[in-house]
C-alpha positions in Angstrom: -73.4 -16.5 6.6 -74.3 -20.1 5.8 -76.5 -20.7 8.9 -78.6 -17.5 8.7 -82.1 -17.3 7.2 -82.1 -15.1 4.2 -84.0 -13.4 1.4 -82.8 -14.2 -2.1 -83.0 -11.3 -4.7 -82.9 -12.6 -8.3 -81.1 -10.1 -10.5 -83.0 -9.5 -13.7 -80.9 -6.4 -14.4 -82.4 -3.7 -12.3 -80.4 -0.6 -11.5 -82.1 -0.7 -8.1 -80.9 -4.2 -7.0 -78.5 -2.8 -4.4 -81.3 -0.5 -3.1 -83.6 -3.5 -2.6 -80.9 -5.3 -0.7 -80.2 -2.2 1.4 -83.9 -1.9 2.4 -83.9 -5.5 3.4 -80.7 -5.3 5.4 -82.0 -2.1 7.1 -84.9 -4.2 8.3 -82.3 -6.6 10.0 -82.9 -9.4 7.5 -80.0 -10.9 5.7 -80.2 -11.1 1.9 -78.2 -12.0 -1.2 -78.3 -11.0 -4.9 -78.1 -14.0 -7.3 -78.4 -14.4 -11.1 -81.4 -16.1 -12.8 -79.0 -19.0 -13.4 -78.7 -19.8 -9.7 -79.3 -23.5 -9.2 -82.1 -24.9 -7.1 -79.5 -27.0 -5.3 -77.7 -23.9 -4.2 -81.0 -22.3 -3.0 -82.0 -25.4 -1.1 -78.6 -25.4 0.6 -79.4 -22.1 2.2 -82.1 -21.1 4.6 -84.1 -19.1 2.0 -87.4 -17.9 3.4 -88.4 -15.6 0.6 -87.6 -14.6 -3.0 -87.7 -11.2 -4.7 -87.7 -11.0 -8.5 -86.1 -7.7 -9.4 -86.9 -5.3 -12.2 -84.9 -5.1 -15.4 -84.7 -3.4 -18.8 -85.9 -6.4 -20.8 -89.3 -7.3 -22.2 -90.7 -10.7 -21.5 -91.2 -11.2 -25.3 -87.7 -10.1 -26.1 -85.3 -12.8 -27.4 -82.8 -13.7 -24.7 -84.7 -12.0 -21.9 -84.1 -13.5 -18.5 -86.7 -16.1 -17.6 -88.4 -17.3 -14.5 -87.3 -20.8 -13.3 -90.5 -22.6 -12.5 -88.7 -24.5 -9.7 -88.6 -21.2 -7.7 -92.3 -21.4 -7.3 -92.1 -25.0 -6.0 -89.9 -24.1 -3.1 -92.9 -23.2 -0.9 -91.5 -19.8 0.0 -93.2 -16.4 -0.7 -92.3 -14.7 -4.0 -92.4 -10.9 -4.7 -92.0 -9.7 -8.3 -91.0 -6.0 -8.8 -91.6 -4.4 -12.2 -90.1 -6.8 -14.7 -90.3 -9.4 -11.9 -94.1 -8.9 -11.8 -94.3 -9.1 -15.6 -92.3 -12.4 -15.8 -94.6 -13.9 -13.2 -97.7 -12.9 -15.1 -96.2 -14.2 -18.4 -95.1 -17.5 -17.0 -98.3 -18.2 -15.1 -100.6 -17.6 -18.1 -101.4 -13.9 -17.8 -100.8 -11.3 -20.5 -98.1 -8.6 -20.7 -98.3 -5.8 -23.3 -96.3 -2.8 -24.4 -97.6 0.5 -22.9 -98.6 3.3 -25.2 -96.2 5.6 -23.5 -93.4 4.7 -21.1 -94.4 5.5 -17.5 -91.6 7.0 -15.5 -91.6 9.0 -12.2 -94.2 9.6 -9.5 -97.7 8.2 -9.9 -100.7 8.2 -7.6 -101.3 4.6 -6.3 -104.8 3.5 -5.5 -105.6 0.3 -3.5 -108.4 -1.7 -5.1 -109.0 -4.1 -2.2 -109.0 -3.9 1.5 -105.4 -3.5 2.8 -103.9 -6.6 4.3 -100.7 -8.6 4.0 -98.5 -6.8 1.6 -100.4 -3.5 1.9 -101.0 -3.6 5.6 -101.0 0.0 7.0 -100.8 1.6 3.5 -103.5 4.2 2.9 -106.0 3.8 0.0 -104.2 6.6 -1.9 -100.5 7.3 -1.9 -97.5 8.0 -4.2 -95.4 5.4 -5.9 -92.5 5.4 -8.3 -92.9 3.9 -11.8 -90.3 3.0 -14.4 -91.6 0.7 -17.1 -92.4 0.3 -20.8 -94.4 -3.0 -20.5 -97.3 -3.7 -18.1 -99.6 -6.5 -17.1 -102.8 -6.4 -19.2 -104.4 -9.5 -17.6 -103.2 -11.2 -14.4 -102.9 -15.0 -14.2 -105.8 -17.2 -13.1 -106.2 -17.1 -9.3 -104.7 -13.7 -8.9 -106.5 -10.6 -7.7 -105.8 -6.9 -8.5 -104.7 -5.1 -5.4 -103.7 -1.7 -6.7 -103.8 0.5 -9.8 -102.7 3.9 -11.2 -104.2 6.2 -13.8 -102.1 4.5 -16.5 -101.4 1.0 -15.1 -104.7 -1.0 -14.5 -102.7 -3.7 -12.7 -100.2 -1.8 -10.5 -100.2 -4.8 -8.1 -101.6 -8.3 -7.8 -101.4 -11.2 -5.5 -102.3 -14.8 -5.0 -102.4 -15.1 -1.2 -102.9 -18.9 -1.2 -99.7 -19.4 -3.2 -98.0 -16.4 -1.5 -97.0 -14.8 -4.8 -97.1 -11.0 -5.1 -96.4 -8.6 -7.8 -96.0 -4.8 -8.0 -95.4 -2.7 -11.2 -93.9 0.1 -9.2 -90.6 0.2 -7.2 -91.2 0.1 -3.4 -87.5 0.2 -2.8 -87.0 3.8 -3.9 -87.6 6.7 -1.5 -90.2 8.3 -3.9 -92.6 5.5 -3.1 -94.2 6.9 0.1 -94.9 3.6 1.8 -92.4 1.5 0.1 -90.4 0.6 3.2 -93.6 -0.5 4.9 -94.5 -2.7 2.0 -91.1 -4.4 1.9 -91.3 -5.0 5.7 -94.8 -6.3 5.4 -93.5 -8.8 2.8 -90.5 -9.7 5.1 -92.4 -10.1 8.3 -96.1 -10.6 7.7 -95.8 -12.7 4.6 -92.4 -14.5 4.9 -92.2 -14.6 8.6 -88.6 -13.5 9.0 -87.1 -12.7 12.3 -84.9 -9.6 12.8 -81.7 -11.7 13.1 -79.2 -9.8 10.9 -77.1 -7.9 13.5 -73.5 -6.9 13.7 -73.0 -9.0 16.8 -74.1 -12.1 14.9 -71.9 -11.2 12.0 -68.8 -10.7 14.1 -69.4 -14.0 16.0 -70.0 -16.0 12.8 -67.1 -14.4 10.8 -64.6 -14.8 13.6 -65.5 -18.5 13.8 -65.4 -18.8 10.0 -62.0 -17.1 9.6 -60.4 -19.2 12.3 -61.7 -22.4 10.6 -60.5 -21.3 7.1 -57.0 -20.2 8.1 -56.1 -23.0 10.6 -52.6 -22.1 11.8 -51.7 -20.1 8.6 -50.5 -16.5 8.5 -52.6 -13.8 6.8 -51.2 -10.7 5.1 -53.3 -7.6 4.6 -52.6 -4.4 2.6 -53.6 -1.8 5.2 -54.2 1.7 3.7 -55.9 3.4 6.6 -59.2 3.7 4.7 -62.4 2.4 6.1 -62.5 -1.0 4.3 -59.0 -2.2 5.0 -59.1 -0.8 8.6 -62.3 -2.6 9.4 -60.9 -5.8 7.9 -57.8 -5.5 10.0 -59.8 -5.0 13.2 -62.0 -8.0 12.5 -59.1 -10.3 11.5 -57.1 -9.1 14.5 -59.9 -10.3 16.7 -60.1 -13.6 14.9 -56.4 -14.3 14.3 -54.4 -12.3 16.7 -50.7 -12.2 15.8 -51.2 -14.4 12.8 -52.4 -11.2 11.0 -49.6 -9.2 9.3 -50.4 -5.8 8.0 -48.4 -4.0 5.3 -48.6 -0.3 4.9 -47.0 1.1 1.8 -46.0 4.8 2.4 -45.9 6.0 -1.2 -45.6 9.7 -0.3 -49.1 10.3 -1.8 -50.9 10.2 1.5 -52.8 12.8 3.5 -51.0 14.7 6.3 -50.0 12.5 9.2 -51.8 9.5 7.7 -49.0 6.9 8.3 -48.6 8.0 11.9 -52.3 7.7 12.6 -52.5 4.2 11.2 -49.4 3.1 13.2 -50.9 4.5 16.4 -54.2 2.7 16.0 -53.1 -0.7 14.7 -49.8 -1.1 16.5 -50.8 0.3 19.9 -54.5 -0.4 20.1 -55.0 -3.6 18.1 -51.4 -4.9 18.4 -51.3 -5.8 14.7 -47.9 -6.8 13.3 -47.8 -3.7 11.0 -44.9 -3.4 8.6 -44.4 0.0 7.0 -42.7 0.1 3.6 -41.0 3.5 3.2 -41.3 4.0 -0.5 -41.8 7.8 -1.0 -38.6 8.4 -3.1 -39.3 5.2 -5.2 -42.8 6.4 -6.2 -41.8 10.0 -6.9 -39.0 8.8 -9.1 -41.4 6.6 -11.1 -43.9 9.4 -11.4 -41.4 12.1 -12.5 -42.7 14.0 -15.5 -46.0 12.1 -15.7 -49.1 14.2 -16.2 -51.7 11.8 -17.7 -54.0 10.6 -14.9 -54.4 7.1 -16.3 -50.6 6.7 -16.5 -50.4 7.9 -12.9 -52.9 5.3 -11.8 -51.2 2.4 -13.7 -47.7 3.4 -12.4 -48.9 3.6 -8.8 -50.8 0.3 -9.0 -47.9 -1.5 -10.5 -45.4 -0.1 -8.0 -47.7 -0.8 -5.1 -47.8 -4.5 -6.1 -44.0 -4.5 -6.4 -43.5 -3.1 -2.9 -46.3 -5.1 -1.3 -45.0 -8.4 -2.8 -41.4 -7.8 -1.8 -42.5 -7.2 1.8 -45.0 -10.1 1.9 -42.4 -12.6 0.9 -40.6 -12.0 4.2 -43.7 -13.1 6.1 -44.3 -16.5 4.4 -48.0 -15.9 4.5 -50.7 -18.5 3.4 -53.6 -16.1 2.9 -54.2 -12.6 1.4 -57.0 -10.6 3.0 -58.8 -7.8 1.2 -61.4 -5.3 2.3 -63.8 -6.1 -0.6 -67.4 -5.0 0.1 -70.7 -6.3 -1.4 -71.1 -3.4 -3.9 -67.6 -4.2 -5.2 -68.7 -7.8 -5.9 -71.9 -6.7 -7.5 -70.4 -4.0 -9.7 -67.3 -5.9 -10.9 -69.0 -9.3 -11.4 -72.4 -8.2 -12.6 -74.1 -9.7 -9.5 -72.4 -13.1 -9.9 -73.2 -13.4 -13.6 -76.6 -11.7 -13.7 -77.7 -9.4 -16.5 -77.0 -6.2 -14.6 -74.4 -4.1 -16.5 -70.9 -4.3 -15.1 -70.3 -0.8 -13.6 -66.6 -1.0 -12.9 -63.8 -3.5 -12.4 -62.8 -3.9 -8.8 -59.2 -4.7 -7.8 -58.1 -4.0 -4.3 -54.5 -5.0 -4.8 -54.0 -5.7 -8.5 -53.3 -9.3 -9.5 -51.8 -10.3 -6.2 -53.7 -13.5 -5.4 -52.7 -15.2 -8.7 -49.1 -13.8 -8.7 -48.4 -14.7 -5.1 -50.4 -17.9 -5.0 -52.1 -17.0 -1.8 -55.6 -18.0 -0.8 -58.0 -15.1 -0.7 -59.9 -13.9 2.4 -62.7 -11.3 2.0 -64.5 -11.2 5.4 -66.5 -8.0 4.5 -67.7 -9.2 1.1 -71.3 -9.5 2.3 -71.5 -5.9 3.8 -72.4 -2.6 2.4 -70.3 0.5 3.2 -72.6 1.7 6.0 -72.6 -1.8 7.5 -68.8 -1.9 7.4 -68.7 1.4 9.3 -71.1 0.0 11.9 -68.9 -3.0 12.2 -65.8 -0.9 12.7 -67.5 1.0 15.6 -68.5 -2.3 17.2 -64.9 -3.5 17.0 -63.6 -0.3 18.7 -62.1 1.6 15.8 -62.0 5.4 16.3 -64.4 7.6 14.5 -61.5 9.3 12.8 -61.1 6.1 10.8 -64.6 4.6 10.4 -66.3 7.9 9.6 -63.6 9.3 7.2 -64.4 10.3 3.7 -63.5 8.1 0.8 -59.9 8.5 -0.5 -58.7 7.3 -3.9 -56.3 4.5 -4.3 -53.7 6.6 -6.1 -54.0 9.1 -3.3 -53.0 12.8 -3.8 -51.5 11.9 -7.2 -55.0 12.3 -8.8 -55.7 15.5 -6.9 -52.6 17.2 -8.4 -53.6 18.1 -11.9 -50.3 17.9 -13.8 -46.9 16.8 -12.7 -46.2 15.4 -9.2 -43.3 16.9 -7.3 -42.4 17.0 -3.6 -43.2 20.8 -3.5 -46.6 20.4 -5.1 -47.4 17.5 -2.7 -46.5 19.7 0.2 -48.8 22.5 -0.9 -51.7 20.2 -1.5 -51.2 18.2 1.7 -51.2 21.3 3.8 -54.1 22.9 2.0 -56.2 19.8 2.3 -55.4 19.4 6.0 -56.7 22.9 6.8 -59.8 22.3 4.6 -60.7 19.2 6.6 -59.8 20.8 9.9 -62.2 23.7 9.4 -65.0 21.4 8.2 -64.6 19.3 11.4 -64.5 22.5 13.5 -67.7 23.7 12.0 -69.4 20.3 12.7 -70.1 19.7 9.0 -67.9 16.7 8.3 -70.6 14.0 8.9 -72.9 15.9 6.5 -70.5 15.7 3.6 -69.9 12.5 1.6 -66.4 13.6 0.4 -64.3 16.8 0.7 -60.8 17.5 -0.5 -58.5 20.0 -2.1 -57.1 19.9 -5.6 -53.9 21.6 -6.8 -54.5 23.1 -10.3 -51.8 23.4 -13.0 -52.1 27.2 -13.2 -50.8 30.1 -11.3 -52.5 33.5 -10.7 -51.5 37.0 -9.9 -52.1 38.2 -6.4 -51.0 40.9 -3.9 -49.6 39.9 -0.5 -47.9 42.4 1.7 -48.0 45.1 -0.9 -46.1 42.9 -3.3 -47.1 41.2 -6.5 -47.3 37.4 -6.3 -47.6 34.8 -8.9 -48.6 31.6 -7.1 -50.7 28.4 -7.1 -54.5 28.0 -7.2 -56.3 25.5 -4.9 -59.7 24.2 -5.8 -61.9 22.9 -3.0 -64.5 20.1 -3.6 -67.2 19.0 -1.2 -70.2 16.9 -2.2 -73.2 15.2 -0.7 -74.2 11.7 -1.8 -75.6 8.5 -0.6 -73.6 6.0 -2.8 -71.2 8.1 -4.8 -73.0 7.3 -8.1 -74.6 10.7 -8.1 -73.5 13.8 -6.1 -74.4 17.4 -5.5 -72.0 20.2 -4.3 -72.3 21.1 -0.7 -73.7 24.5 0.3 -71.2 25.8 2.8 -72.2 28.7 5.1 -70.5 31.8 3.7 -68.5 32.4 6.9 -67.1 28.9 6.9 -66.0 29.0 3.3 -64.4 32.4 3.9 -62.4 31.1 6.9 -61.2 28.1 4.9 -60.0 30.3 2.1 -58.3 32.7 4.5 -56.4 30.0 6.3 -55.1 28.3 3.2 -53.9 31.5 1.6 -52.3 32.8 4.8 -50.8 29.6 6.1 -49.8 27.5 3.0 -46.8 29.0 1.4 -47.2 29.1 -2.4 -50.9 29.6 -2.6 -52.6 33.0 -3.3 -56.0 32.0 -4.6 -58.8 29.5 -3.6 -61.8 28.5 -5.7 -64.8 26.3 -4.9 -66.1 23.7 -7.3 -69.9 23.9 -7.7 -70.4 21.0 -10.2 -72.7 18.1 -9.6 -72.3 14.5 -10.7 -73.3 14.0 -13.5 -72.0 15.8 -15.6 -68.8 16.2 -13.6 -67.2 13.4 -11.6 -66.5 13.7 -7.9 -62.7 13.5 -8.3 -61.0 15.8 -10.8 -58.8 13.0 -12.4 
């Protein structure tokens, strides 16, 4: 998005960086997260109209703590410091930061100390904010005025309206700050003067133009799984490249019921994508025979996927490899382009394919969050069955079968899972649940069916609510719905005589079982 005005978020290590970006995007303003090492030349090359300095775990007096680049304040654009961002502003500009007697964490009453205006426009004199800090500003820099305080933070906010520099000790980006969204939007529109120019229509137009320019007359290959990310990527590139896009779907036998047929129907018939299906069920099951360790399962499946994908891709003579990488993937796996935020997880959509195959990489969704990708998919005409579907693990049903994977165990799980999802949809609950699935346990239990003793499999059901998958709570089903789900699975899936429901939250449990 080279030609779009943007807000730049400097990553000082805050766990809330993505949340700041989400709030800005929700206001229809484009933003990026960059490390403190970002060059002034790079900033000047973009249409940056405002800067946010994020929070972070460091102290301004700590050796190796991230520092403020004085050139940021010479760009002539408004600057907002949040938590550590406020402290680093105060420290750099001649104020004083000190250690608090006790760390302040959680909800606090916020009191405005001056007449609301600018950043606090429309915010009442007393409200609730969210604090999370061990240092605080003891004395603001010269030229700054105190605009808010709490019972324990004498300078909960300050500003220098002439220089358009603002600081808040609390976190306006979290939902616990009552008027946080209003404050952020005040900064964006009243202070920075942004327009509401970040729309999916603009993104589609700009990305189509960019993809056509980057690929020229070259062919593009995409690993299409049927999940949200790869499906939206396929729909977008189909619009940009037409028949120069070649999709490869590896049917590894670990998919949900009718998944391959659904993907073929959508992308072959509706989007006219050159979709090539690799029938590899027997190959994968042979490689997984006798394997019970979940990490070994993942490694085998990843390795064999690369093998199957590469073999098929060689037939296409492609020049580019497309991936459905999203913005959180970039932030989590690369620590916000080198910033101090802890690396949360390594992200690899298709293993080491770009290096191994010497293809140029295309990631048209790398600036989008998950909800934005879903919105894009709807704009491009993808059915709700695809854009609204729950997350599905890369190794598929292999990590939802605890223990050995066999054709019979896959049949049982696939049929049980299909009935679980059918009943959730029938009850109108699917959109309220972040993720729902069945798990086949490595135990059998005694039962009675038709006056006969049975000794059959146990299915565990898992359904959670979440906003980002980082934390989750178990979903409270209506009793009648849960009873109907259990009844259908036991009566209709041969080999199951018991159903249990997982009521664990994350943490301490994970969402998936393996």
